[in-house]
GUTORDREN-75440 format. One line per 8 residues: their letters; for each residue z, y, x of N, C-alpha, C. Coordinates in steps of 0.05 Angstrom, whole numbers, plus 5000, padded with zeros to 4 digits. Each point is the difference from the previous one (the first is absolute). Last residue first. Layout:
N
A) Z:Y:X:Z:Y:X:Z:Y:X ~ ... .
END
This chain:
322
TRDSLRTW) 4581:4598:4912:4979:4984:4986:5002:5004:4970 ~ 5029:5054:5100:5007:4993:4972:4976:4986:4987 ~ 5009:5040:5091:4998:4971:4996:5006:4991:4971 ~ 5007:5091:5032:4973:4993:5005:4995:4970:4996 ~ 5087:5037:4994:4984:5008:4977:4971:4991:5003 ~ 5079:4944:5047:4986:5025:5004:4982:5006:4976 ~ 5092:4943:4988:4972:4997:5008:4987:5028:5005 ~ 5108:4975:5013:4980:5009:4981:4972:4997:5011 .
GRGPNHPR) 5093:4977:5036:4975:4985:5002:4980:5007:4979 ~ 5092:5036:5022:4996:4982:4977:4974:4985:5001 ~ 5072:5040:5081:4981:5009:4980:4997:4980:4977 ~ 5056:5002:5085:4980:4980:4995:4979:5008:4979 ~ 5060:5053:5076:4997:5001:4971:4978:4980:4992 ~ 5068:5026:5092:4978:4984:4987:5002:5003:4970 ~ 5037:5080:5062:5006:4972:4994:4977:4987:4985 ~ 5013:5088:5062:4980:4989:4981:5004:4971:4994 .
MQEYRERI) 5045:5069:5062:4998:4971:5003:4979:4987:4982 ~ 5018:5096:5000:4994:4992:5027:4995:4970:5003 ~ 5027:5037:4917:4973:5010:5007:4992:4991:5027 ~ 5087:4981:4969:4980:4983:4987:4972:5009:5007 ~ 5070:5052:5033:5003:4973:5011:4979:4981:4988 ~ 5008:5089:4969:4985:4998:5025:5002:4972:5012 ~ 5050:5021:4920:4971:5001:4995:4984:4995:5026 ~ 5095:5006:5006:4992:4976:4985:4969:4999:4996 .
KKFAGPTN) 5038:5077:5041:5003:4976:5017:4990:4975:4986 ~ 5004:5082:4952:4977:4999:5019:5002:4975:5017 ~ 5072:5015:4941:4975:4994:4986:4976:4998:5019 ~ 5084:5026:5034:5000:4971:4992:4974:4993:4986 ~ 5012:5091:5023:4998:4983:5024:4999:4970:4993 ~ 5014:5067:4932:4972:4999:5010:4997:4981:5024 ~ 5074:4982:4924:4997:5018:5022:4972:4998:5011 ~ 5038:4945:4929:5001:5028:4991:4999:5020:5023 .
IEREPDSN) 4998:4891:4962:4986:5015:5022:4998:5029:4991 ~ 5076:4923:4970:4978:5017:4993:4988:5014:5024 ~ 5079:4944:4998:4975:4986:5005:4976:5018:4994 ~ 5091:5025:4981:4994:5002:5029:4974:4986:5008 ~ 5039:4997:4910:4983:5023:5006:4994:5003:5029 ~ 5031:4921:4934:5003:5005:5029:4982:5023:5008 ~ 5007:4974:4908:5023:4986:5010:5006:5005:5030 ~ 4924:5039:4954:5025:5009:4988:5025:4986:5010 .
DRIIFDAE) 4901:5024:5038:5017:4976:4999:5027:5009:4990 ~ 4892:5040:5017:5025:5003:4986:5014:4973:4998 ~ 4924:5012:5056:5002:5028:4990:5027:5004:4986 ~ 4956:4929:5079:5018:5004:4977:5003:5029:4993 ~ 4912:4948:5045:5025:5014:5008:5016:5005:4974 ~ 4904:4946:5051:5016:5008:4976:5026:5012:5009 ~ 4905:4993:5059:5029:4996:4997:5010:5009:4973 ~ 4899:4957:5027:5016:5024:5003:5028:4995:4991 .
SPYCAMTV) 4935:4930:4997:4989:5016:5022:5017:5025:5006 ~ 5010:4928:4929:5015:4998:5025:4992:5020:5021 ~ 5004:4990:4892:4980:5012:5018:5013:5001:5028 ~ 5048:4953:4936:4975:5003:4984:4977:5012:5017 ~ 5075:4945:5052:5000:5023:4983:4973:5002:4986 ~ 5028:4902:5031:4993:5026:5011:5004:5022:4979 ~ 5007:4901:4992:5025:5012:5011:4995:5029:5010 ~ 4930:4943:4965:5018:5007:4978:5027:5011:5010 .
TDREPVYT) 4931:4968:5061:4993:5025:4987:5021:5008:4979 ~ 5019:4942:5089:4993:4995:4972:4997:5026:4986 ~ 4983:4993:5107:5021:5004:4980:4990:4995:4972 ~ 4948:4999:5084:5013:4975:4993:5020:5003:4977 ~ 4953:5075:5042:4982:4983:4983:5013:4975:4990 ~ 5065:5083:5020:4980:4985:5016:4983:4982:4982 ~ 5085:5073:5001:4976:4997:4983:4977:4989:5017 ~ 5085:5025:5036:5003:4975:4986:4976:4994:4981 .
APDENVNN) 5012:5081:5052:4991:4978:5017:5002:4973:4986 ~ 5034:5084:4963:4971:4995:4996:4989:4977:5016 ~ 5101:5008:4964:4986:5005:5025:4970:4995:4995 ~ 5072:5030:4922:4986:4978:5013:4986:5009:5026 ~ 5050:5054:4931:5015:4989:5023:4988:4976:5013 ~ 4954:5020:4912:5023:5016:5008:5016:4986:5022 ~ 4916:4976:4948:5006:4994:5029:5022:5018:5011 ~ 4972:4952:4897:4998:5024:5016:5006:4993:5029 .
PVDMSQYR) 4989:4961:4888:4997:4994:5029:4995:5025:5016 ~ 5055:5009:4910:4972:4996:5006:4997:4995:5030 ~ 5083:5024:4962:4994:4972:4995:4971:4993:5006 ~ 5039:5089:5003:5007:4984:5024:4993:4971:4997 ~ 4941:5072:4946:5029:4992:5001:5005:4984:5026 ~ 4923:5076:4999:5005:4974:4989:5030:4995:5000 ~ 4912:5080:5019:5029:4992:4999:5002:4972:4987 ~ 4924:5080:5047:5006:4975:4985:5029:4992:5003 .
LDISWRVI) 4923:5091:5006:5024:4986:5010:5004:4975:4984 ~ 4920:5082:5021:5009:4977:4984:5022:4985:5015 ~ 4951:5106:4996:5016:4979:5014:5003:4977:4981 ~ 4924:5088:5012:5020:4985:4984:5015:4981:5019 ~ 4916:5085:4991:5022:4987:5016:5018:4985:4981 ~ 4898:5041:4998:5020:4989:4982:5020:4984:5016 ~ 4936:5087:5026:5009:4974:5007:5020:4990:4979 ~ 4921:5071:4975:5026:4998:5013:5005:4971:5008 .
ESNNKFSA) 4924:5035:4948:4998:5012:5027:5027:4999:5014 ~ 4958:4927:4924:5011:5027:5001:4995:5012:5029 ~ 4983:4908:4965:4978:5019:4996:5009:5029:5000 ~ 5030:4895:5032:5012:5027:4997:4976:5020:4999 ~ 4999:4891:4973:4992:5021:5018:5014:5027:4993 ~ 5051:4913:4966:4972:5004:5006:4995:5026:5015 ~ 5079:4917:4979:4995:5028:5000:4971:5005:5010 ~ 5071:4916:4953:4978:5009:5018:5000:5030:5000 .
HPTLNTLF) 5058:4902:4961:4996:5029:5002:4978:5006:5021 ~ 5062:4915:4943:4975:5009:5013:4997:5030:4999 ~ 5092:4942:5000:4985:5019:4984:4974:5008:5014 ~ 5076:4944:5032:4978:4985:4987:4982:5019:4983 ~ 5081:5027:5046:4982:4990:5021:4977:4984:4989 ~ 5046:5081:4944:5007:4974:5010:4981:4991:5021 ~ 5023:5105:4981:4982:4978:4995:5013:4973:5008 ~ 5019:5115:4981:5012:4974:5007:4981:4978:4991 .
LVDGQKME) 4992:5110:5024:4988:4978:4986:5013:4974:5010 ~ 5033:5109:5002:4999:4973:5012:4987:4981:4981 ~ 5003:5115:5023:5004:4979:4981:4998:4973:5015 ~ 4984:5080:5047:5028:4993:4997:5006:4981:4978 ~ 4912:5057:4994:5014:4996:5025:5030:4994:4994 ~ 4937:4976:4920:5008:5024:5015:5013:4992:5027 ~ 4924:4941:4942:5028:5005:5005:5003:5027:5014 ~ 4930:4921:4946:5002:5026:5012:5029:5008:5001 .
VPVPDRPL) 4944:4907:4988:5028:5010:4999:5001:5027:5015 ~ 4924:4932:4944:5005:5018:5022:5028:5012:4998 ~ 4963:4902:4964:5012:5026:4992:5003:5017:5024 ~ 4934:4910:4964:5017:5013:5021:5010:5028:4990 ~ 4974:4912:4939:4992:5027:5007:5018:5012:5020 ~ 4977:4893:4991:5017:5020:4988:4991:5028:5010 ~ 4976:4894:5015:4985:5021:4986:5019:5019:4985 ~ 5019:4947:5096:5003:4996:4971:4986:5023:4985 .
LEDDPIEL) 4961:4975:5096:5023:5013:4988:5002:4993:4970 ~ 4929:4975:5060:5022:4981:4999:5026:5012:4989 ~ 4916:5048:5015:4994:4978:4980:5022:4979:5000 ~ 5005:5075:5061:5002:5009:4972:4995:4977:4980 ~ 5041:4977:5098:4974:5010:4988:5003:5007:4971 ~ 5076:5006:5075:4994:4983:4977:4974:5010:4988 ~ 5041:5012:5105:4987:5009:4976:4999:4978:4979 ~ 5042:5042:5104:4998:4978:4981:4988:5010:4974 .
FGAHGGTY) 4973:5059:5083:5023:4993:4984:4996:4972:4986 ~ 4936:5052:5057:5017:4981:5013:5024:4991:4984 ~ 4929:5060:4971:5015:5013:5021:5020:4981:5014 ~ 4964:4956:4916:4993:5028:5007:5019:5011:5020 ~ 5007:4898:5004:4991:5017:4978:4993:5028:5010 ~ 5035:4917:5047:4975:5013:5006:4988:5015:4977 ~ 5063:4921:4972:5001:5017:5024:4973:5013:5004 ~ 5044:4966:4904:4980:4994:5021:5005:5020:5023 .
HRHIGHQH) 5059:4954:4909:4991:5023:5015:4980:4991:5021 ~ 5042:4963:4900:4988:4994:5026:4990:5025:5013 ~ 5084:5007:4934:4971:4997:4999:4991:4990:5028 ~ 5101:4990:4950:4984:5009:5023:4970:4995:4994 ~ 5064:5010:4914:5004:4989:5027:4980:5011:5020 ~ 5014:5023:4904:4982:4977:5005:5001:4990:5028 ~ 5045:5080:4964:5011:4977:4986:4984:4974:5005 ~ 4976:5089:5031:5019:4987:5017:5012:4975:4988 .
AEPLVYLC) 4941:5062:4954:4986:4979:5015:5019:4985:5019 ~ 5019:5078:4942:5008:4973:4990:4986:4978:5016 ~ 4957:5096:5013:5025:4994:4986:5001:4971:4991 ~ 4949:5048:5082:4992:4983:4978:5026:4991:4985 ~ 4974:5093:5064:5014:4975:4997:4989:4984:4977 ~ 4978:5087:5076:4994:4987:4975:5015:4974:4999 ~ 5013:5098:5060:5000:4971:4997:4991:4993:4971 ~ 4965:5092:5047:5025:4988:4991:4997:4970:4997 .
GNEITADV) 4936:5076:5036:5005:4971:5007:5027:4989:4993 ~ 4955:5091:4985:5007:4995:5028:5009:4972:5007 ~ 4971:5026:4910:4981:5012:5019:5007:4993:5029 ~ 5057:4975:4928:4977:4983:5001:4980:5010:5021 ~ 5099:5027:5021:4982:5003:4977:4977:4980:5002 ~ 5103:5034:5044:4980:4979:5001:4984:5001:4974 ~ 5062:5073:5062:4994:4990:4973:4977:4980:5002 ~ 5055:5003:5086:4986:5021:4986:4995:4989:4972 .
LPIWCTVI) 5046:4945:5052:5010:5024:5014:4984:5025:4991 ~ 5022:4898:4951:4981:5020:5009:5014:5024:5013 ~ 5029:4893:4988:5010:5028:4998:4979:5019:5010 ~ 5026:4891:4968:4978:5017:5010:5006:5029:4993 ~ 5051:4900:5011:5005:5027:4990:4978:5017:5013 ~ 5019:4888:4979:4986:5021:5014:5006:5027:4987 ~ 5054:4900:5002:4992:5025:4985:4986:5019:5019 ~ 5018:4890:4990:5000:5021:5021:4988:5025:4987 .
LQKDCHAL) 5036:4897:4965:4994:5027:4994:5003:5018:5024 ~ 4971:4890:4988:5022:5019:5006:4991:5028:4991 ~ 4944:4921:5000:5017:5002:4976:5024:5018:5004 ~ 4937:4984:5072:4984:5009:4976:5017:5004:4975 ~ 5020:4968:5095:5013:5024:4988:4986:5009:4975 ~ 4972:4927:5058:5025:4992:4988:5015:5024:4988 ~ 4915:5010:5047:4998:4989:4973:5027:4993:4988 ~ 4986:5082:5070:4998:4971:5001:5004:4988:4973 .
FYGSDQHW) 4959:5100:5008:5025:4986:5006:4995:4970:5001 ~ 4932:5064:4975:5006:5004:5029:5026:4985:5008 ~ 4969:5001:4910:4978:4989:5016:5005:5002:5029 ~ 5058:5040:4935:5006:4972:5007:4978:4987:5016 ~ 4990:5087:4962:5014:5000:5025:5007:4972:5009 ~ 4913:5015:4943:5028:4999:4994:5015:5001:5027 ~ 4898:5041:4971:5016:4980:5014:5028:5000:4987 ~ 4895:5054:5001:5020:4987:4984:5014:4978:5016 .
PVEGHSYH) 4958:5076:5060:4991:4984:4978:5023:4987:4985 ~ 4990:5096:5054:5015:4975:5002:4993:4982:4977 ~ 4955:5090:5058:5004:4986:4975:5015:4974:5005 ~ 4969:5060:5069:5027:5004:4990:5006:4987:4973 ~ 4915:5002:5047:5018:4979:5010:5029:5004:4992 ~ 4931:5065:4979:4998:4975:4983:5018:4978:5010 ~ 5007:5108:5001:5000:4979:5021:5000:4973:4986 ~ 5009:5095:4965:4972:4991:5004:4998:4978:5022 .
PLKIRIRY) 5092:5047:5005:4979:5007:4981:4973:4988:5008 ~ 5093:4952:5029:4984:5023:5007:4979:5005:4979 ~ 5098:4951:5002:4974:4997:4988:4984:5025:5004 ~ 5089:4949:5039:4986:5025:5005:4971:4997:4990 ~ 5107:4952:4998:4971:4998:4992:4987:5027:5002 ~ 5089:4940:5042:4990:5027:4993:4971:4998:4994 ~ 5077:4918:4992:4975:5012:5011:4998:5030:4992 ~ 5066:4900:5009:4997:5027:4988:4977:5013:5014 .
VSSGVVDH) 5048:4898:4997:4974:5014:4998:5004:5027:4987 ~ 5073:4935:5012:4989:5009:5026:4975:5018:4998 ~ 5082:4998:4929:4980:4981:5008:4983:5011:5022 ~ 5102:5021:4973:4975:5014:5003:4980:4980:5011 ~ 5087:4976:4938:4987:4998:5026:4975:5016:5000 ~ 5096:4999:4937:4972:5005:5003:4991:4998:5030 ~ 5081:4981:4914:4995:5000:5029:4970:4999:5006 ~ 5028:5001:4909:5016:5021:5013:4994:5001:5030 .
GVLDSVCD) 4922:4965:4935:5028:4995:5003:5014:5020:5017 ~ 4905:5000:4969:5005:4977:5018:5029:4992:5002 ~ 4968:5073:4942:4979:4979:4998:5006:4975:5017 ~ 5055:5080:4996:4997:4992:4973:4980:4977:4996 ~ 5012:5042:5084:5022:4982:4994:4999:4991:4971 ~ 4938:5065:5030:4994:4974:5010:5021:4980:4993 ~ 5016:5090:4980:4980:4988:4982:4992:4972:5009 ~ 5060:5047:5055:5013:4994:4974:4979:4988:4981 .
VLPPHRLI) 4969:5031:5082:5014:4975:5003:5014:4992:4974 ~ 4959:5085:5003:4980:4978:5002:5013:4973:5001 ~ 5055:5078:5002:4988:4996:4974:4979:4978:4999 ~ 5042:5020:5086:5016:4987:4980:4988:4998:4972 ~ 4951:4996:5097:5005:5021:4980:5015:4989:4976 ~ 4966:4956:5083:5027:4999:4992:5007:5021:4978 ~ 4912:4992:5040:5007:4973:4992:5028:4998:4988 ~ 4971:5082:5038:4985:4994:4975:5008:4973:4990 .
DLIEHDSF) 5035:5025:5082:5012:5016:4979:4986:4996:4973 ~ 4964:4958:5076:5025:4987:4992:5014:5016:4978 ~ 4924:5037:5039:4992:4978:4982:5025:4985:4992 ~ 5012:5070:5062:4991:5011:4974:4992:4978:4980 ~ 5025:4986:5093:5022:5000:4981:4991:5010:4973 ~ 4928:4949:5061:5018:5023:5004:5020:5002:4977 ~ 4925:4935:5019:5028:4993:4996:5019:5022:5006 ~ 4890:4963:4987:5016:5024:4999:5029:4994:4993 .
GGGGKGMI) 4929:4933:5004:5011:5008:5026:5017:5025:4999 ~ 4943:4939:4937:5029:5006:4995:5014:5009:5025 ~ 4905:4974:4996:5005:5019:4978:5028:5007:4995 ~ 4955:4946:5072:5003:4985:4975:5006:5018:4976 ~ 5018:5047:5089:4989:4973:4999:5005:4987:4973 ~ 5000:5105:4995:5009:4981:5020:4987:4973:4997 ~ 4994:5090:4949:5007:4974:4988:5011:4980:5021 ~ 4970:5088:5026:5021:5003:4980:5010:4973:4991 .
TGVIAQGT) 4926:5003:5058:5024:5008:5014:5024:5002:4980 ~ 4913:4983:4966:5011:4977:5014:5026:5006:5015 ~ 4953:5071:4958:5011:4982:4980:5013:4976:5013 ~ 4952:5058:5055:5026:5012:4992:5013:4982:4978 ~ 4914:4975:5028:5019:4997:5022:5027:5011:4993 ~ 4929:5013:4940:5009:4973:4999:5020:4994:5022 ~ 4958:5085:4999:5017:4996:4976:5012:4972:4999 ~ 4937:5018:5066:5025:5013:5006:5019:4997:4977 .
ENSEAYIR) 4913:4967:4988:5014:4985:5021:5027:5012:5006 ~ 4940:5045:4941:5011:4976:4988:5017:4985:5020 ~ 4977:5104:4999:4997:4977:5018:5014:4976:4987 ~ 4988:5082:4951:4986:5007:5025:4995:4976:5017 ~ 5048:4989:4920:4973:5009:4993:4984:5008:5024 ~ 5091:4975:5009:4983:4977:4995:4971:5008:4994 ~ 5065:5068:5010:4994:4987:5025:4981:4976:4997 ~ 5031:5043:4923:4982:5017:5014:4992:4988:5027 .
ALRTEFGD) 5066:4956:4949:4974:4998:4987:4979:5017:5014 ~ 5090:5005:5027:4987:4976:5010:4973:4995:4987 ~ 5050:5076:4970:4993:5001:5029:4986:4976:5010 ~ 5035:5018:4906:4972:5004:5008:4994:4998:5030 ~ 5088:4990:4951:4980:4987:4983:4972:5001:5011 ~ 5076:5043:5044:5004:4971:4999:4977:4986:4985 ~ 4972:5096:5031:5026:4988:4996:4999:4970:4999 ~ 4939:5084:5052:5001:4979:4979:5027:4987:4999 .
KEYLNTIH) 4975:5064:5066:5006:5013:4974:5000:4981:4977 ~ 4977:4975:5091:5029:5007:4998:5007:5012:4973 ~ 4919:4956:5049:5005:5000:4971:5029:5006:4994 ~ 4946:4992:5086:5026:4989:4996:5008:4998:4970 ~ 4899:4993:5050:5018:5018:4986:5027:4987:4996 ~ 4922:4958:5039:4996:5027:5009:5019:5020:4988 ~ 5001:4889:5032:4996:5017:4977:4999:5029:5010 ~ 5006:4933:5063:4991:4982:4979:4994:5016:4974 .
KKEFHGRV) 5034:5028:5091:4975:5010:4989:4988:4980:4980 ~ 5087:5001:5049:4979:4981:5009:4972:5007:4989 ~ 5075:5050:4972:4999:5003:5030:4979:4982:5012 ~ 5018:4991:4908:4987:5026:5005:4997:5004:5030 ~ 5049:4926:4971:4971:4995:4996:4984:5026:5005 ~ 5094:5005:5004:4991:4983:5021:4970:4995:4998 ~ 5043:5049:4933:4998:5016:5024:4990:4983:5024 ~ 5015:4958:4916:4977:5019:4999:4997:5015:5026 .
EEDVIQSI) 5075:4943:4990:4975:4985:5004:4976:5019:5000 ~ 5084:5036:4980:5000:4991:5028:4974:4986:5006 ~ 5014:5026:4911:4996:5023:5017:4998:4992:5029 ~ 5022:4934:4936:4972:5008:4997:4994:5023:5019 ~ 5089:4973:4995:4984:4980:5014:4970:5008:4999 ~ 5059:5053:4951:5004:5004:5029:4983:4980:5016 ~ 5002:4992:4906:4984:5023:5008:5003:5006:5030 ~ 5054:4933:4963:4972:4991:5001:4982:5023:5008 .
RKKFPQLD) 5090:5021:4987:4997:4983:5023:4971:4990:5003 ~ 5022:5050:4923:5001:5017:5024:4996:4983:5025 ~ 5008:4956:4918:4974:5013:5002:4999:5018:5025 ~ 5082:4959:4981:4980:4980:5007:4973:5013:5004 ~ 5071:5055:4970:5003:4991:5028:4980:4979:5009 ~ 4998:5031:4907:4990:5019:5020:5005:4991:5029 ~ 5025:4958:4912:4977:4990:5015:4992:5018:5023 ~ 5072:5022:4939:5006:4973:5011:4978:4991:5019 .
TATFVGAK) 4988:5080:4951:5019:5004:5022:5006:4973:5013 ~ 4949:5001:4922:4984:5010:5022:5017:5003:5025 ~ 5037:4928:4935:4992:5028:4997:4983:5008:5023 ~ 5015:4898:4955:5002:5018:5023:4993:5028:4992 ~ 5001:4940:4932:5020:4986:5017:5005:5016:5026 ~ 4941:5019:4917:5019:5016:5014:5021:4986:5016 ~ 4950:4942:4926:4993:5027:5008:5024:5012:5016 ~ 4962:4897:4985:5024:5016:4997:4995:5028:5011 .
VVYGSKQF) 4938:4910:4964:5002:5024:5016:5026:5014:4992 ~ 4964:4891:4999:5011:5023:4985:5001:5024:5019 ~ 4960:4887:4988:5003:5026:5014:5014:5020:4982 ~ 4980:4910:4974:4997:4996:5029:5002:5026:5015 ~ 5010:4976:4902:4974:5009:5009:4995:4997:5029 ~ 5083:4970:4958:4978:4993:4982:4973:5006:5011 ~ 5081:5024:5047:4999:4971:4996:4977:4991:4984 ~ 5014:5093:5012:4995:4988:5026:4997:4969:4997 .
QHIESESL) 5026:5049:4924:4972:5004:5006:4993:4987:5027 ~ 5090:4999:4975:4984:4983:4982:4970:5003:5006 ~ 5060:5057:5044:5003:4973:5010:4983:4981:4984 ~ 5004:5087:4969:4985:4999:5024:5001:4972:5013 ~ 5052:5017:4923:4972:4999:4993:4982:4999:5025 ~ 5093:5011:5010:4994:4973:4990:4971:4997:4994 ~ 5021:5072:5074:5009:4995:4973:4993:4972:4991 ~ 5021:5032:5103:4979:4996:4981:5012:4995:4972 .
PM) 5055:5060:5073:4992:4973:4993:4975:4999:4982 ~ 5050:5069:5067:4977:5001:4982:4991:4971:4994 .
END
């Protein structure tokens, strides 16, 4: 499932493009089933500890966690934390690797970054709970989280809704063509602890809501400003965001996390040193590809346990903005 010439042109010109039907409901079912299993295990544990009064067994993927959160905010947040793991990228079961390696998705990515593809370290499961203001994500560019020497590199974000994403339940908004103006100044300590570009520092362009069906993919550049706002529905807006890059973009494939120390020259580091990059597609040497759950989990857990030094960018705190 390659991208068409017009889709590639839109991505390059506007900074984003949506490709419909990259995943079928059947493709996504194993991942959703595994997440549902984790939710069930956690719910039963909290029920036994009397943190909640109901198992909500009759509720499905879209509503169970919402019902739990409505009864106990603390329990709902605890379950979210378990799913996401440390730093948000702790889920490394084989179901996420299957999503990352999904051939139609990787084919589309290859049209943007080249034939050989590295799985960029930052992937996340997003759980936007209903009526939870801290679930709003302020305007930012993904490059705001990466090291500065990667600003002119292309790292493609793939945002995949696991339920239909609507304005009501908190779909993404983007600023078309704003990626052409480079990196914006970001501030730490923004809404809910995220990096933030204040509204008055954004380019004066009209934001576009991107409503999508389950299994569609929104492709974004790392310089495309985007945000999502409050979920005003009664369901959880589940989504995944994955990132990919070419092998020429700085990465930490096969690097020992112990080599990431404060004394190291920043420009020799991966774009996001905190988590492990991995090879998704290598046409000249397929044996380098990470295609087994054991190898994938080992790589991810090694970085998670060691937490290599990430110098960051030194953004100013929002409260100190002048």
